[in-house]
C-alpha positions as CSV (number, residue, x, y, z in Angstrom):
1,M,-36.6,-9.2,5.8
2,F,-35.0,-10.2,9.0
3,S,-37.8,-10.2,11.0
4,N,-37.3,-13.9,11.5
5,T,-33.6,-13.8,12.5
6,S,-32.0,-14.6,16.0
7,I,-30.3,-11.8,17.5
8,R,-27.2,-14.0,17.6
9,T,-27.4,-14.1,13.6
10,A,-28.1,-10.6,13.1
11,L,-25.0,-9.9,15.2
12,T,-22.4,-12.2,13.5
13,I,-24.0,-11.0,10.2
14,T,-23.2,-7.0,11.6
15,I,-19.5,-8.4,12.9
16,A,-18.7,-10.3,9.8
17,G,-19.7,-6.9,7.5
18,Y,-17.6,-4.7,9.9
19,T,-14.9,-7.1,9.7
20,A,-14.9,-7.0,5.6
21,A,-15.1,-3.4,5.8
22,L,-12.2,-3.5,7.9
23,M,-9.9,-5.6,5.8
24,L,-11.3,-3.7,2.9
25,V,-9.8,-0.2,4.7
26,I,-6.5,-1.8,5.6
27,A,-5.7,-3.4,2.1
28,T,-6.3,0.1,0.4
29,S,-4.2,2.1,3.7
30,I,-1.4,-0.6,2.7
31,A,-1.7,-0.1,-0.9
32,G,-1.6,3.7,-0.8
33,L,1.5,3.5,2.1
34,E,3.2,1.6,-0.7
35,T,2.9,4.0,-3.2
36,A,3.5,6.8,-1.3
37,N,7.1,5.2,-0.4
38,M,7.8,4.6,-4.2
39,A,7.3,8.0,-4.7
40,L,9.7,9.3,-1.9
41,D,12.4,6.3,-3.0
42,R,12.0,8.0,-6.3
43,M,12.0,11.8,-5.3
44,Y,15.1,11.5,-3.0
45,N,17.0,8.7,-5.1
46,R,17.2,10.5,-8.4
C-alpha cells in the first residue's frame, strides 16, 4: 500500500498521526482535570 511513498511523506504522515494522538490525550487529560477539580470543589465547599 505504501510502497510508492517517499521517506519524507511517510515521516510526515507518521508525525501527523502522533501529533493527532497527542492532542487527543491532552484534551482528555484537561477534561479529566476539570472534572476532578469540580469534584474537589464540591467536596470542600459543602
